[in-house]
C-alpha positions in Angstrom: 1.8 19.5 -2.9 1.7 16.6 -5.4 -0.2 14.4 -3.0 -2.7 17.1 -2.0 -3.3 18.0 -5.7 -3.8 14.3 -6.6 -6.4 14.0 -3.8 -8.3 17.1 -5.0 -8.2 15.9 -8.7 -9.4 12.4 -7.6 -12.3 13.9 -5.6 -13.2 15.9 -8.6 -13.4 12.8 -10.7 -10.3 13.0 -12.8 -9.0 9.8 -14.1 -5.7 8.2 -13.1 -4.2 9.3 -16.5 -5.3 12.9 -15.9 -3.8 12.9 -12.4 -0.6 11.3 -13.6 -0.3 13.8 -16.4 -0.9 16.7 -14.0 1.7 15.5 -11.5 4.3 14.9 -14.3 3.7 18.3 -15.8 3.5 20.2 -12.5 6.3 18.5 -10.5 8.5 16.9 -13.1 8.0 13.4 -11.6 8.5 10.5 -14.1 6.4 7.4 -14.0 8.2 5.5 -16.7 9.0 2.5 -14.5 6.6 0.1 -12.9 6.5 -1.0 -9.3 8.0 -4.4 -10.3 11.0 -2.4 -11.6 11.3 -0.3 -8.5 10.7 -2.9 -5.9 14.1 -4.7 -5.9 16.1 -1.6 -5.3 13.7 0.6 -3.3 15.1 1.5 0.1 14.0 3.7 3.0 14.2 7.4 1.9 12.7 10.1 4.0 12.7 12.6 1.1 9.5 13.5 -0.7 11.4 13.4 -4.0 11.6 9.6 -3.7 8.7 8.7 -1.4 5.9 10.6 -3.1 6.5 9.3 -6.7 6.7 5.7 -5.4 3.4 6.1 -3.5 1.8 7.7 -6.5 3.0 4.8 -8.6 1.4 2.3 -6.2 -1.9 4.2 -6.6 -1.6 4.4 -10.4 -1.1 0.7 -10.6 -3.9 -0.2 -8.2 -7.4 -1.5 -9.0 -9.0 -0.6 -5.6 -8.3 1.0 -2.2 -6.8 -2.1 -0.6 -4.7 -2.9 -3.6 -3.2 0.6 -3.5 -2.2 0.1 0.2 -0.8 -3.4 -0.4 1.2 -2.2 -3.4 2.7 0.7 -1.4 3.6 -1.5 1.5 5.2 -4.1 -0.9 7.9 -1.5 -1.7 9.3 -1.7 1.8 11.3 1.2 3.0 9.1 3.8 4.7 6.1 1.6 4.2 3.7 3.4 6.5 4.3 6.7 4.8 4.0 5.2 1.4 0.7 3.5 2.4 -0.7 6.8 3.9 0.1 8.7 0.7 -1.2 6.0 -1.7 -4.2 5.3 0.6 -5.2 9.0 0.8 -5.3 9.3 -3.0 -7.0 5.9 -3.4 -9.7 6.8 -0.9 -10.5 9.9 -2.9 -10.4 8.1 -6.2 -12.2 4.9 -5.3 -14.9 6.7 -3.3 -14.0 5.9 0.3 -12.5 3.3 2.5 -14.3 -0.1 2.0 -16.7 -1.1 4.7 -14.7 -4.3 5.2 -11.7 -2.2 6.3 -12.9 1.1 7.8 -15.0 -0.1 10.8 -12.5 -2.6 12.2 -9.7 0.0 11.7 -11.6 2.8 13.4 -12.5 0.5 16.3 -8.8 0.2 17.0 -8.6 4.0 17.7 -9.5 5.5 21.0 -12.6 7.6 21.2 -10.6 10.9 20.8 -8.8 9.8 17.6 -12.0 8.3 16.2 -13.7 11.7 16.8 -10.9 13.5 15.0 -11.3 11.3 12.0 -15.1 11.8 11.8 -14.8 15.5 12.5 -12.3 15.9 9.6 -14.7 14.1 7.3 -17.5 16.5 8.4 -15.3 19.6 8.2 -14.4 18.9 4.6 -17.9 17.6 3.6 -16.6 14.1 2.8 -19.3 11.5 3.2 -18.2 9.3 6.1 -21.0 6.7 6.2 -18.5 4.2 5.0 -16.2 4.8 7.9 -18.6 4.6 10.8 -18.1 1.8 13.3 -21.8 1.5 14.1 
């Protein structure tokens, strides 16, 4: 719920500070530490109680979409999940997936999966010009 709420707030134009305050108030997560403090002891943890705050922290400390993904992965542990959470919020906040990243990534998907991605963007009225492969 924290992730979905953060995406909605980011799409509405809320700032990182506003998103952070909402998440802290609504879910009781604390963001008093920085990624540099968390990184040495962070380990795989399949629970949302540890994964979601870490991914959110990666987003809060990022300066663009790619940086959010890189910061999330740098924690190790369940890196793909961390990157998906941070990346989803970053995509909403930073206005999409950069053209340097989206087309080559989508090109790796088979036609069916690529269609699912583009259909999802259409269904939720999210501009997807930045994710097209052609």
